[in-house]
N, C-alpha and C positions, 0 to 999 in steps of 0.2 A: 585591599581592592581599591581601585580608583573610583571616586564618586562620579555620578552622572554619565557613565558609559555602558552600564547594563540595562537591558530592557525591563520593563515592568513585568513582574511576575504575579499573576492574579487568578481568580477563580472564574471558569466559564462553565456553561452547561453544554454537554454533548449529546446529541440526539442521533441514535442509530437508525438504520434503514427500516427496522421493524417498529420504530416508535419508542423504544426503551430509551431511557435517558439516565445520565450520571453527571456529576460534577468532577472537574479536575482543575489542577493548576497549570497554567501555561502562560507563554508570552504572546500567544495569538490573540488578536483582537483587543477589546477593552474589558474591563471588569463587568461581569454581568451578562456578556453577550452570549448567544446561542450559536454553536457549530452544528450544522446539519450535514451529516455524512452521506455521500452518494454511494460509497463503497465502504464496507466494513467487514470484519471476520464472519459475520453472519450471512453475507451475501456474495462475497468474493470466491470465485471458483478455487482458488489456491487453498482455502480453508474448507470449502464445502465439498471438495472432491469432484467438482464438475469437469466435464470433458472439454478438451480444447482441440480444435482442428488446426493441424499444421498444414498451411498451403505451400506447395512446392512450385513456386513461380520461376520458370526458366530453368528447371532442374538444379536449383541451387542445393537443396537438401540432398538430392541423390549424388551430386558432385562432392559435397562435403563427406557423406558416408563413404563414398568410393576413395577419396583421398586419405581418410583417416581410419579406414577399416582395420588396418594392421596394428593400430595402437589400441592397446587395452590391457587389462589385467589378465594374467594367465594363471 
C-alpha cells in the first residue's frame, strides 16, 4: 500500500436515537468523537414497519401503473 494516502481509521462513539451507545471503528471524524444519529434502525420506518403515504401528484403513479400494468410475473 502507498503511504500517506489512506484516511485515519480510529474509534468513535455512536449514540442511537434512544440514547443507547456503542463504539466502532471508522474514518469519520477524529478519534474519540461522538456521532449522534438522527435516524437509525430503531426509529426508521424501513426497519420498524411504519406506514408511508404515497402521494400521487399529477397522476404520475396512476400513469405508471397503467403503462406497466401488463408487465409482471405470471
